[in-house]
Structures are given as structure tokens and as C-alpha cells.
C-alpha positions, 0 to 999 in steps of 0.5 A: 500500500502506497503511503505519503508521509505527513507534513509538519510545521513547528511554527515560525522562528520568533524572538522574545526580549527578557523583561526589564524588572530591576533585577539582573538575576531574573533572566527568564522568558515563558512562551508557547510552542504551537505547530501544525501538521497534515497528512495527505491521506488523512491518516491519524498522526502522533506528535512529539516535541523532542525533549519536551513532555508535549504529546500534541501540536501545542506545547505551552508554558515553555521557559528559557533562561538567558539570552541565546538561540534555542531550537525546538523539533516537532515530529509527526508520525502517521499510522504507517510509520512515515514521519516528518520533522521540523525545527523552530528557533526561539531567540531570547534577547538580553534584558535591556538596561538604560544606565543611570545619569549622574549630575554632580552639580555646577562648578563653584568658587569660594573665597577664604574669609579674612579672619586675621589668622593666616593659618586658617585657610579652609572653606566649608561647602555642600555638594549637591548632586542628583541622579536618575535612571529611566528604568527606575532601577535602585541606585547607589551613589559614591562621591570621590574627591582628592582624599578618596571616597567620602560620601554615599548619598547624592548630597554631601554637606559641610565639607571642607577644602583647605588652601587655595586651588581647584578641588575635583569631586566625582559623583558615581551612580550605579544601578542594580545591573552594575552600570555606572555613570560619573560626573565631575564638579570643580570647587575652586578655593580662592585666597 
């Protein structure tokens, strides 16, 4: 008896992007696989998504972890043992992340007060920075100056600089994905 093999289609190749959720540890995507098959003689068909527990054309709630391309194979077999196999490629795209933006504020100039004592040459000032993240990710802050790290908020109050000169301060803002941005402000002390 002449038998024509079935024809199976695992579906169109597709891609999904990992949703941005503020947590770089979550990198999963859940999706459904849906194939189709036909047999020219109308024979009863059995189906198998290779490596998956889905005995039908629909294979719902599949979850992948991490970016990459993954192949899924769907087979259809008729009552005579004739078969066909097709592949669908699911591409998972890395989670998008827009980094934060730091603003260390405007450069400023301070004059040492004349107080009759030539040994007092310090000025006090505040650093007023700001930062934002378009994704709304949690942010951490670090101010660094001539003497190293000294403040972990956007604003640092009652700082001192002693002696005439330019003092550079850098605000670094880091999001939960460890993406950073820095901005610098110069404080000039005039004698």
C-alpha cells in the first residue's frame, strides 16, 4: 500500500526580549510552542516535541533562561510509520538596561574669609548632586574627591577644602545591573 508521509510545521522562528524588572538575576522568558501538521491521506498522526513532555501540536508554558538561540523539533508520525520533522528557533534577547545619569552639580568658587589668622585657610561647602535612571532601577551613589571616597548619598554637606586651588569631586551612580555613570564638579578655593 502506497503511503505519503505527513507534513509538519513547528511554527515560525520568533524572538522574545527578557523583561526589564530591576533585577539582573531574573533572566527568564515563558512562551508557547504551537505547530501544525497534515497528512495527505488523512491518516491519524502522533506528535512529539523532542525533549519536551508535549504529546500534541501545542506545547505551552515553555521557559528559557538567558539570552541565546534555542531550537525546538516537532515530529509527526502517521499510522504507517512515515514521519516528518521540523525545527523552530526561539531567540531570547538580553534584558535591556538604560544606565543611570549622574549630575554632580555646577562648578563653584569660594573665597577664604579674612579672619586675621593666616593659618586658617579652609572653606566649608555642600555638594549637591542628583541622579536618575529611566528604568527606575535602585541606585547607589559614591562621591570621590582628592582624599578618596567620602560620601554615599547624592548630597554631601559641610565639607571642607583647605588652601587655595581647584578641588575635583566625582559623583558615581550605579544601578542594580552594575552600570555606572560619573560626573565631575570643580570647587575652586580662592585666597
